[in-house]
C-alpha positions as CSV (number, residue, x, y, z in Angstrom):
1,M,-150.3,169.8,-12.2
2,H,-147.5,167.6,-14.1
3,K,-148.4,169.2,-17.4
4,V,-148.2,172.9,-15.5
5,R,-145.4,171.6,-14.4
6,G,-143.3,170.3,-17.3
7,I,-144.4,173.9,-19.3
8,A,-142.4,175.8,-16.3
9,L,-139.4,173.2,-16.8
10,L,-139.1,174.2,-20.3
11,A,-139.7,177.8,-19.8
12,L,-136.8,177.4,-17.3
13,A,-134.7,175.7,-19.7
14,L,-134.9,178.1,-22.6
15,S,-134.4,181.1,-20.0
16,L,-131.5,179.9,-18.4
17,T,-133.2,182.3,-15.2
18,T,-132.6,181.3,-11.4
19,V,-135.3,178.7,-9.7
20,P,-138.3,181.1,-8.8
21,A,-139.7,180.7,-5.0
22,Q,-142.2,178.3,-6.0
23,A,-139.8,175.8,-7.6
24,S,-137.6,175.6,-4.6
25,V,-140.5,174.7,-2.1
26,A,-141.3,171.9,-5.0
27,A,-137.6,171.0,-4.7
28,E,-138.4,170.9,-0.9
29,T,-141.3,167.7,-1.3
30,A,-139.5,166.1,-4.1
31,A,-139.9,162.3,-4.7
32,C,-137.0,160.2,-4.7
33,K,-135.9,156.9,-6.0
34,D,-133.6,155.0,-4.7
35,V,-131.1,152.7,-6.6
36,P,-129.8,150.0,-5.2
37,N,-126.4,148.3,-6.1
38,K,-124.1,145.5,-5.7
39,Y,-122.0,148.4,-3.2
40,N,-124.7,148.9,-1.1
41,Q,-124.0,152.8,-1.6
42,P,-126.7,154.8,-1.1
43,F,-127.8,156.6,-4.4
44,Q,-130.7,158.3,-5.4
45,V,-132.5,159.8,-8.2
46,C,-135.2,162.9,-7.6
47,D,-137.7,163.9,-10.2
48,D,-136.5,167.6,-9.7
49,E,-133.2,166.8,-11.1
50,L,-131.9,166.7,-14.5
51,F,-129.8,162.8,-14.3
52,I,-126.9,162.7,-17.0
53,F,-125.1,159.4,-16.8
54,A,-121.9,158.7,-18.6
55,A,-120.4,155.3,-19.3
56,N,-117.4,154.2,-21.0
57,Y,-114.7,157.0,-21.1
58,K,-112.2,156.1,-18.5
59,P,-111.1,159.0,-17.3
60,F,-114.4,159.9,-15.5
61,E,-113.9,156.9,-13.5
62,S,-110.1,157.8,-12.2
63,T,-111.1,159.8,-9.1
64,V,-113.5,157.9,-6.4
65,D,-115.3,159.3,-2.9
66,E,-115.6,157.1,0.3
67,Q,-119.2,156.1,-1.3
68,R,-118.1,155.0,-4.4
69,Q,-119.1,157.9,-6.6
70,G,-117.0,159.1,-9.2
71,T,-117.9,163.1,-10.1
72,R,-115.0,165.1,-9.8
73,V,-113.3,164.3,-13.3
74,F,-116.8,165.3,-14.8
75,D,-117.0,168.3,-12.9
76,E,-113.9,169.6,-13.8
77,I,-113.6,168.8,-17.3
78,I,-117.6,169.9,-18.3
79,G,-119.9,169.9,-14.9
80,N,-119.0,172.9,-13.3
81,R,-119.0,175.3,-16.5
82,L,-122.6,173.2,-17.6
83,R,-124.1,174.4,-14.2
84,A,-123.1,178.0,-14.0
85,A,-125.1,177.7,-17.4
86,F,-128.3,176.3,-16.2
87,P,-127.5,178.3,-12.8
88,G,-131.9,177.4,-11.9
89,V,-131.6,173.9,-13.3
90,K,-130.1,171.0,-10.1
91,I,-127.9,168.4,-12.3
92,K,-127.1,164.9,-10.9
93,Y,-124.5,163.3,-12.4
94,A,-122.9,159.5,-12.0
95,T,-120.2,157.4,-14.1
96,W,-121.3,154.3,-14.8
97,D,-120.2,151.8,-11.8
98,L,-119.6,154.2,-9.0
99,P,-121.6,153.0,-7.4
100,I,-124.2,152.1,-10.2
101,R,-124.7,150.0,-13.5
102,Y,-127.3,150.2,-16.0
103,E,-129.2,147.3,-14.6
104,D,-129.5,149.3,-11.6
105,L,-131.3,151.9,-13.0
106,K,-133.4,149.9,-15.0
107,N,-134.7,147.6,-11.8
108,A,-135.0,151.0,-9.9
109,G,-137.6,152.2,-13.2
110,V,-134.6,155.4,-13.1
111,T,-134.4,156.9,-17.0
112,P,-131.4,159.2,-17.2
113,D,-132.5,162.5,-19.1
114,I,-129.1,162.1,-20.8
115,V,-126.7,159.2,-21.3
116,I,-123.1,159.7,-22.6
117,E,-122.1,157.1,-24.2
118,D,-119.9,155.2,-27.1
119,P,-122.0,155.9,-29.9
120,K,-120.0,152.9,-32.1
121,S,-120.8,149.4,-30.2
122,R,-123.0,150.4,-27.5
123,I,-126.3,151.7,-29.0
124,D,-126.9,148.1,-29.6
125,R,-125.5,146.7,-26.8
126,D,-126.5,148.3,-24.1
127,L,-129.1,151.8,-25.1
128,E,-131.8,150.0,-27.2
129,P,-132.3,147.2,-24.9
130,L,-133.0,149.7,-22.4
131,G,-135.3,151.7,-24.5
132,W,-132.8,154.9,-24.3
133,V,-132.8,155.6,-27.7
134,G,-135.0,157.0,-30.5
135,D,-134.4,158.9,-34.0
136,M,-133.9,162.2,-32.7
137,T,-133.9,163.9,-35.9
138,A,-136.9,166.3,-35.3
139,D,-135.9,167.1,-31.4
140,I,-132.1,168.2,-32.6
141,E,-134.2,170.4,-35.6
142,R,-136.2,171.9,-32.8
143,A,-134.0,172.3,-30.3
144,G,-131.7,174.6,-32.8
145,I,-128.6,172.1,-33.0
146,D,-126.9,172.5,-36.0
147,L,-125.3,169.3,-36.6
148,S,-123.2,170.4,-40.2
149,T,-120.8,172.5,-37.7
150,L,-119.6,169.2,-35.9
151,N,-117.5,167.2,-36.8
152,K,-118.7,165.0,-39.8
153,A,-117.2,161.6,-39.2
154,A,-118.3,161.7,-36.0
155,V,-121.5,162.6,-37.1
156,E,-121.8,159.9,-39.4
157,L,-120.8,157.3,-37.7
158,T,-123.5,157.9,-35.2
159,K,-126.0,158.2,-38.0
160,S,-124.7,154.4,-39.1
161,R,-125.7,153.2,-35.9
162,S,-128.9,154.6,-35.8
163,D,-131.2,152.2,-38.0
164,G,-131.9,155.2,-41.1
165,G,-132.2,158.2,-38.3
166,I,-129.6,159.5,-35.5
167,Y,-130.2,158.3,-32.0
168,G,-127.7,161.1,-30.5
169,V,-125.1,163.9,-30.9
170,P,-121.5,163.6,-30.8
171,I,-119.9,165.7,-28.2
172,F,-116.3,165.0,-28.1
173,I,-113.7,162.6,-29.3
174,D,-111.3,160.5,-27.6
175,E,-108.7,160.7,-30.4
176,H,-106.0,158.2,-31.5
177,V,-102.4,159.7,-31.9
178,L,-98.9,158.9,-32.8
179,L,-97.0,159.1,-29.8
180,Y,-93.3,159.1,-29.0
181,N,-90.1,158.5,-26.5
182,K,-87.9,161.7,-27.9
183,K,-85.4,160.3,-25.3
184,I,-85.0,157.0,-27.8
185,F,-84.5,159.3,-30.7
186,D,-82.3,161.2,-29.7
187,K,-80.3,158.5,-27.8
188,F,-80.0,156.7,-31.7
189,R,-80.3,160.1,-33.4
190,V,-83.0,159.8,-35.3
191,K,-85.7,162.6,-36.2
192,Y,-88.6,163.0,-34.8
193,P,-92.0,161.7,-36.7
194,K,-94.0,164.4,-38.1
195,P,-98.0,165.0,-39.3
196,G,-98.0,163.9,-42.9
197,M,-95.8,160.9,-42.2
198,T,-97.2,157.6,-44.3
199,Y,-97.3,154.1,-43.3
200,D,-94.2,153.5,-45.1
201,D,-92.0,155.9,-43.2
202,A,-93.2,154.9,-39.8
203,Y,-92.1,151.1,-40.7
204,K,-88.7,152.1,-41.9
205,L,-88.9,154.2,-38.4
206,A,-89.8,151.1,-36.5
207,K,-87.2,148.9,-38.2
208,K,-84.3,151.6,-37.3
209,L,-85.4,151.9,-33.4
210,T,-86.0,148.1,-33.0
211,R,-82.5,147.5,-31.5
212,D,-80.4,147.1,-28.5
213,D,-78.0,149.3,-26.4
214,G,-76.2,147.2,-24.1
215,L,-78.7,144.7,-22.0
216,D,-81.4,147.8,-23.0
217,H,-83.9,146.2,-26.1
218,Y,-85.5,148.9,-27.6
219,K,-89.3,148.0,-29.7
220,G,-90.1,150.6,-32.6
221,Y,-93.6,150.8,-33.0
222,M,-96.9,149.6,-31.4
223,Q,-100.2,150.0,-32.7
224,H,-103.7,148.2,-31.3
225,P,-104.8,145.9,-33.8
226,D,-108.3,145.5,-33.1
227,Q,-108.4,149.3,-33.2
228,Y,-106.6,149.5,-36.4
229,L,-109.3,147.2,-38.0
230,E,-112.2,148.7,-35.9
231,F,-111.6,152.4,-36.4
232,N,-110.9,151.7,-39.8
233,Q,-108.2,154.6,-41.3
234,L,-109.7,154.1,-45.0
235,G,-113.3,154.1,-43.8
236,L,-113.9,150.3,-44.9
237,Y,-117.4,149.1,-43.1
238,P,-117.6,145.1,-43.1
239,F,-121.6,145.1,-43.6
240,Q,-122.9,145.0,-46.5
241,P,-126.7,146.0,-48.0
242,T,-129.9,144.0,-47.0
243,T,-133.6,145.0,-48.0
244,S,-134.2,146.6,-44.4
245,E,-132.5,148.9,-41.3
246,E,-133.3,146.7,-39.1
247,P,-132.4,143.1,-41.1
248,E,-132.2,139.7,-38.9
249,P,-129.3,137.9,-38.2
250,E,-129.5,135.6,-40.5
251,E,-129.9,137.8,-43.3
252,V,-127.1,140.0,-41.7
253,K,-124.2,140.2,-44.5
254,V,-120.1,140.7,-44.1
255,D,-117.0,141.6,-46.4
256,I,-113.8,141.8,-45.0
257,T,-112.5,139.5,-47.4
258,G,-112.0,142.1,-50.3
259,E,-108.8,143.9,-52.0
260,G,-109.1,146.9,-49.7
261,W,-109.1,145.1,-46.3
262,R,-106.9,142.6,-47.5
263,E,-104.2,145.7,-48.7
264,Y,-105.3,147.5,-45.4
265,T,-104.7,144.4,-43.1
266,E,-101.2,143.8,-45.3
267,N,-100.0,147.5,-43.7
268,L,-100.0,146.2,-40.2
269,Y,-99.1,143.2,-40.5
270,R,-95.7,144.3,-41.9
271,F,-95.2,145.9,-38.0
272,L,-95.9,142.7,-36.1
273,M,-93.7,140.9,-38.2
274,I,-90.5,142.9,-37.3
275,P,-88.4,140.7,-35.7
276,R,-88.2,141.5,-32.1
277,N,-90.8,144.5,-32.2
278,G,-93.8,141.2,-31.1
279,F,-97.5,143.2,-29.9
280,T,-97.8,143.4,-26.5
281,T,-99.9,146.1,-25.9
282,V,-99.7,149.9,-26.3
283,T,-99.5,150.9,-23.0
284,D,-95.7,149.8,-23.2
285,F,-95.1,153.3,-24.7
286,L,-94.7,154.0,-20.5
287,K,-94.1,150.7,-19.3
288,G,-96.9,148.3,-19.4
289,D,-96.0,145.0,-19.9
290,M,-92.7,145.0,-20.5
291,S,-89.8,145.2,-17.0
292,R,-88.5,148.7,-17.8
293,P,-90.2,152.1,-18.3
294,G,-89.4,153.6,-21.5
295,H,-88.7,150.9,-23.8
296,L,-91.3,151.7,-26.7
297,A,-89.9,154.3,-29.3
298,M,-93.7,154.8,-30.6
299,A,-97.2,153.6,-30.3
300,V,-100.7,155.3,-31.3
301,E,-102.6,155.7,-28.1
302,T,-105.8,157.9,-26.9
303,L,-105.7,161.8,-26.1
304,S,-106.9,160.3,-22.7
305,R,-103.5,158.3,-22.0
306,L,-101.3,161.2,-23.0
307,T,-103.2,163.3,-20.3
308,M,-102.7,160.7,-17.7
309,Y,-99.1,160.0,-19.4
310,A,-97.8,163.3,-18.9
311,G,-98.8,163.3,-15.5
312,S,-102.4,164.9,-15.0
313,E,-103.8,164.1,-11.6
314,L,-107.1,164.6,-12.8
315,F,-106.6,161.5,-15.3
316,I,-104.5,159.6,-13.2
317,E,-106.2,156.6,-11.7
318,D,-106.0,157.0,-7.6
319,G,-103.3,155.4,-6.0
320,D,-101.2,155.1,-9.1
321,E,-99.6,159.3,-9.2
322,D,-96.5,157.4,-8.1
323,S,-95.7,154.7,-10.0
324,F,-96.7,157.1,-13.0
325,A,-93.8,159.6,-11.9
326,Q,-91.7,157.0,-11.4
327,Y,-91.8,156.1,-15.5
328,R,-92.1,159.1,-16.8
329,E,-88.5,159.6,-15.8
330,S,-87.6,157.7,-19.0
331,V,-89.9,159.0,-21.1
332,D,-90.3,162.3,-23.0
333,I,-92.9,162.8,-25.2
334,G,-93.6,164.0,-28.3
335,V,-97.1,163.4,-30.1
336,S,-97.6,163.7,-34.0
337,A,-100.9,161.8,-35.9
338,L,-101.6,159.2,-37.0
339,P,-99.8,157.5,-39.9
340,V,-101.0,157.9,-43.5
341,F,-101.4,155.6,-46.3
342,E,-100.3,158.0,-49.1
343,R,-98.2,161.1,-48.5
344,G,-100.6,164.5,-49.0
345,S,-103.1,162.7,-47.7
346,K,-104.5,163.6,-44.0
347,T,-107.1,160.8,-43.2
348,I,-106.8,159.4,-40.1
349,Y,-108.7,156.8,-37.9
350,Q,-112.7,157.3,-37.7
351,P,-113.0,159.3,-34.3
352,N,-113.6,157.6,-31.3
353,T,-116.4,159.9,-30.7
354,R,-118.8,160.0,-27.4
355,A,-122.2,161.2,-27.6
356,A,-125.6,162.9,-26.1
357,F,-128.3,160.6,-25.9
358,V,-131.7,161.8,-24.5
359,P,-134.0,158.8,-23.6
360,P,-137.5,159.1,-25.5
361,A,-139.0,158.8,-22.0
362,A,-136.5,161.2,-20.6
363,P,-138.4,162.7,-17.7
364,H,-136.9,166.3,-18.2
365,R,-136.4,165.8,-22.4
366,E,-136.9,169.1,-23.2
367,Q,-134.5,170.4,-20.4
368,A,-132.7,167.6,-21.4
369,L,-132.0,168.9,-25.1
370,Q,-131.3,172.9,-24.5
371,V,-128.2,171.1,-22.2
372,V,-127.4,168.8,-25.4
373,K,-127.6,172.1,-27.4
374,W,-124.9,174.2,-24.8
375,L,-122.5,171.0,-24.8
376,V,-121.9,171.7,-28.3
377,S,-121.7,175.2,-28.1
378,E,-118.7,177.3,-28.3
379,E,-118.4,177.6,-25.0
380,A,-118.8,174.2,-23.6
381,Q,-116.4,173.1,-27.0
382,T,-114.1,175.2,-25.8
383,E,-113.7,174.0,-22.1
384,I,-114.2,170.4,-22.9
385,S,-110.5,171.6,-25.4
386,R,-109.0,173.3,-22.9
387,H,-108.9,169.9,-20.9
388,G,-107.0,168.0,-23.2
389,I,-110.2,166.6,-24.8
390,K,-110.9,166.5,-28.8
391,A,-113.6,168.6,-29.5
392,V,-116.3,168.0,-32.6
393,L,-116.7,171.7,-32.7
394,Q,-113.6,172.8,-34.4
395,T,-113.5,176.4,-34.2
396,D,-110.1,178.8,-34.0
397,E,-110.8,179.7,-30.5
398,V,-111.6,175.2,-29.6
399,V,-108.3,174.5,-31.3
400,E,-106.4,176.8,-30.4
401,S,-107.1,176.6,-26.4
402,F,-106.7,172.4,-26.5
403,G,-104.6,171.5,-22.9
404,K,-104.6,174.9,-21.1
405,A,-106.3,173.8,-18.4
406,I,-103.9,170.3,-18.0
407,P,-100.8,172.0,-16.9
408,E,-98.4,168.8,-17.5
409,L,-99.4,169.8,-21.3
410,A,-97.7,172.8,-21.1
411,G,-94.1,171.2,-22.4
412,I,-95.7,169.4,-25.2
413,D,-96.5,170.7,-28.4
414,T,-99.9,169.4,-28.6
415,S,-100.5,170.7,-32.4
416,A,-101.3,167.8,-34.2
417,V,-104.0,166.9,-31.8
418,Y,-106.7,168.8,-35.3
419,W,-104.1,167.7,-37.4
420,G,-106.0,165.9,-40.5
421,E,-109.2,164.8,-41.0
422,N,-111.3,161.6,-39.4
423,A,-112.0,158.8,-42.4
424,T,-116.3,159.1,-42.8
425,I,-118.0,155.6,-43.1
426,G,-120.4,155.7,-45.5
427,D,-122.6,153.4,-47.5
428,Y,-124.5,152.2,-44.3
429,E,-127.7,152.3,-45.2
430,N,-129.6,149.0,-44.7
431,T,-127.1,147.5,-43.0
432,E,-127.3,146.7,-39.0
433,F,-124.5,147.0,-36.4
434,W,-122.7,143.7,-34.4
435,D,-119.9,143.9,-32.2
436,L,-117.7,141.6,-34.7
437,P,-115.2,139.7,-33.1
438,L,-113.1,141.4,-35.5
439,W,-109.7,141.0,-32.5
440,T,-109.3,137.1,-34.0
441,V,-108.4,138.5,-37.7
442,F,-104.8,139.6,-35.8
443,R,-104.7,138.4,-32.2
444,Q,-105.4,135.0,-32.8
445,H,-105.3,133.7,-36.8
446,V,-101.9,136.1,-37.2
447,L,-100.1,136.2,-33.9
448,R,-100.9,132.9,-32.6
449,D,-101.9,130.5,-35.4
450,G,-99.3,132.5,-37.4
451,M,-101.8,132.5,-40.5
452,T,-101.3,135.3,-43.8
453,P,-103.3,138.5,-43.8
454,E,-105.6,136.4,-46.6
455,Q,-106.0,133.5,-44.2
456,S,-106.7,135.1,-41.2
457,L,-109.5,137.6,-43.3
458,T,-110.9,134.2,-44.9
459,V,-111.3,132.1,-41.6
460,S,-112.7,135.5,-40.0
461,Q,-115.2,136.0,-42.6
462,Q,-116.4,132.2,-43.2
463,E,-115.9,130.7,-39.4
464,D,-115.4,133.5,-36.7
465,I,-117.7,136.1,-37.7
466,P,-120.9,133.3,-38.7
467,A,-120.6,131.6,-35.2
468,Y,-121.0,135.0,-33.2
469,I,-123.8,136.1,-35.0
470,K,-125.8,132.5,-34.2
471,A,-124.7,132.8,-30.8
472,Q,-125.7,135.8,-30.1
473,A,-128.9,135.6,-31.8
474,D,-129.3,132.1,-29.7
475,A,-128.6,134.0,-27.0
476,G,-131.4,136.6,-27.8
477,K,-128.9,139.3,-28.4
478,D,-128.5,141.4,-31.5
479,W,-125.6,142.8,-31.6
C-alpha cells in the first residue's frame, strides 16, 4: 500500500496534474500528527501534505494571525505561485516559532519535506543534529537541477558547510547593500555614492558627513563589524585544512592573524575611529538607537531592511507601521552597492543566502525535489525578485523584475542590487565549520578594550576561539 502510494505521489510531482478522484478520497482519511508547542496553539501536519518549514529569514515572521501562524508573507512572495505551479499537491507551510520550533517537530516525530534555512551557520547548529541533511548531489542531478546556472558564490558557500557534498540548493539572497540618506547628502551638497565606490572614497565621505548643524549631529557611516567579518568580502576563510572533512574539535585549525585578515580588519577600524561616528547599530539609518530619526548618512544593510524602510507593509512587523511612517519623513532612501577594496573591483560580500534542504527522511522526497527544482526556475526566481529579494538565478528577466511587486520601491533606483559579484569562499576542503565568536574582534577588543586590529585578532585567535571550541565540545556540540 505504501509503495503504491509513493509511486502515485512521484507521478503526481512529475506531471503536475490535478488530484485524481481516488487521491481526494485518500486525503479525507489522511493521518495527521499534532505538534504541541509552548504557545498551546493547534498545529498539525498530515501525511497527504508536502510540508515546508522556514527559519531565520525575518520577513517571513512579519505578519502573525490569531493562532500565531505566520504564512502570509511566504504566500505572497512565492507560496501562492508555488501552489499554482503544483495544483495537485497539498502544500503546508510554517515559519519557525509561529507557532512551532525545531524541537517541537522533533518531539512530535515530524520531518519536513523541505526546510528553508541559512546554510552558512545553521547546518551544524540545527539541521545536522536533527538528521535533516544529507548529500543531495545525486538527488540534484536526478531532479535535473543545474547548479551551474545559479549564483556561484551561494553554491560554494552551501558546499563549504556540507562535509564534502552539498546539503541544499540556494534559492535567494538577502543581499547587503549600501543605503544612503539623500536628504543629508543634499543638505551638505555632497554627491551620492555610486556602485564601484572604494572604501577609501567611502571613508572620505564618512568623515565629511560626520558633522554638526546647529543642535543636530549627523553620523557619516555604519557597517556592522560582525557581518563585515562573517561575510568576508575578500573571501578569507578562518579554517585551515586538516586530514578529514569532519575533524575532531581538537584537530580544528583556525588562522585569522595573517596579513590578509589584518589588512581587512584595519580597513573597517578606521571608520570606527572617526570621532563622533561611534558604532551603535546599522538600524540607526532610519532611527535605531538614535534619539532622532534620519541622522545617519550611510549604512550597510540587507535588502529586507530596504523594503521595510521604504514602507512596504508586507515587510514591517505588525504594530510598527505608524512609527516607521513617522521615521521615513526624515529619510530619502538611496541605494548603492557595497564599497569595494580597489578601483575597478566588483567584489561584494559573500552571499547572505537561504537554501532549500530536503531531509533524507522527508515523507515526500521525490515530490519535494521537484518543488526545489521549480523554486530555482526562471518563473519562481522572477517572482522572488519581483518582491524585492535578490534571486540566485540572474537572467535578464529576473534582474529587470526586481521590486516590481513592491509599490514602495517604485521611486527608488535599485539598479545597484544586482551590481557586482559575491565573494566566493575557497579552500574549504577538509575543514569543519564552527560558529566562531568573531564578534569579539571588534565589539569586544576594539570597541570596549581599545585594542588595535592586530591585538584584537591575536587575542581572539589565541584565547577566545579555543575557549569557545572547548566549551562547545564539552557541552556535546560541534558547532
